[in-house]
C-alpha positions in Angstrom: 67.8 115.7 59.2 64.4 117.5 59.6 63.5 118.9 62.9 60.6 116.3 63.3 63.0 113.3 62.6 65.5 114.9 65.1 62.8 115.4 67.7 61.5 111.7 67.4 65.1 110.4 67.6 65.8 112.6 70.8 62.5 111.4 72.2 63.3 107.7 71.6 66.8 108.2 73.1 65.1 109.9 76.2 62.7 106.9 76.6 65.5 104.5 76.3 67.4 106.5 79.1 64.5 106.6 81.3 64.1 102.8 80.9 67.6 102.4 81.8 67.4 104.6 84.8 64.3 102.9 86.2 66.2 99.5 85.7 69.1 100.9 88.0 66.8 102.3 90.6 65.5 98.7 91.1 69.1 97.2 91.2 70.0 96.0 94.6 73.5 96.4 94.2 73.1 100.1 93.5 70.8 100.5 96.6 73.4 98.9 98.8 76.1 101.2 97.5 74.0 104.3 98.1 73.0 103.1 101.6 76.9 102.5 102.3 77.8 106.0 101.2 75.1 107.5 103.1 76.0 105.7 106.4 79.7 106.4 105.8 79.2 110.1 105.4 77.0 110.3 108.5 80.0 108.5 110.3 82.5 110.8 108.9 80.3 113.8 109.9 79.7 112.4 113.6 83.4 111.9 114.1 84.5 115.0 112.3 86.8 112.9 109.9 87.5 113.9 106.4 87.8 111.6 103.2 91.6 111.9 103.2 91.9 110.8 106.9 89.5 107.8 106.2 91.8 106.7 103.3 94.9 107.2 105.2 93.4 105.0 107.9 92.1 102.2 105.5 95.1 102.4 103.2 98.3 104.0 104.7 100.5 102.7 102.0 98.7 104.8 99.5 100.0 108.0 100.9 103.6 106.4 101.4 103.8 105.8 97.7 105.3 108.9 95.7 102.6 110.3 93.4 105.1 111.1 90.7 106.2 107.6 90.0 102.6 106.7 89.0 102.4 109.4 86.2 106.2 109.5 85.1 107.1 107.9 81.8 109.0 104.5 81.8 111.9 106.2 80.0 115.1 106.2 81.9 116.8 109.4 82.8 119.8 110.4 80.4 123.4 110.2 81.4 125.4 113.5 81.5 127.9 113.5 78.9 131.1 115.5 79.2 133.0 116.7 76.0 136.3 118.3 76.3 137.7 120.2 73.2 141.5 119.2 73.0 142.4 122.4 71.0 140.8 125.0 73.5 140.4 123.0 76.8 136.7 124.0 76.9 134.4 121.6 78.6 130.7 121.1 77.8 128.5 118.9 80.0 125.0 117.9 78.3 122.4 115.2 78.7 121.4 115.5 75.0 122.9 116.2 71.6 121.0 119.6 71.2 123.6 121.7 73.0 124.5 125.0 71.2 128.4 124.7 71.7 128.3 121.1 70.8 126.4 121.9 67.6 129.1 124.5 66.8 131.8 122.1 67.3 130.2 119.5 65.0 129.8 121.7 62.3 133.5 123.0 62.7 135.4 119.7 63.4 132.7 117.1 62.2 130.5 114.8 64.4 133.0 111.9 64.6 135.7 114.1 66.0 133.5 115.8 68.5 132.2 112.2 69.8 135.9 111.1 70.2 136.2 114.0 72.7 133.7 112.3 75.1 135.3 111.8 78.4 
């Protein structure tokens, strides 16, 4: 693309954005939101209250909800499995099959035999 074509494309894009900006400036809904925000900030400054306190005042349940449950995955937690080697009496506790000792046992005795040792 030539520099002239790129310039004209950017100029047209800028004109469209300026038109959109003018339309938003004349929007009554936007004017009301800006007025509300300004008045709210003035009230907060007048009473010395921060945004967190306002949120806690208006929605106390929001602070009571644990934040970790919102972002945690829906997977359920794995159960602890306990394997006991009948030959040595050694016990392995694991939540998955990626345990070093468990892998060694499966290589030596076979996966079916090791799974039968599950307590």
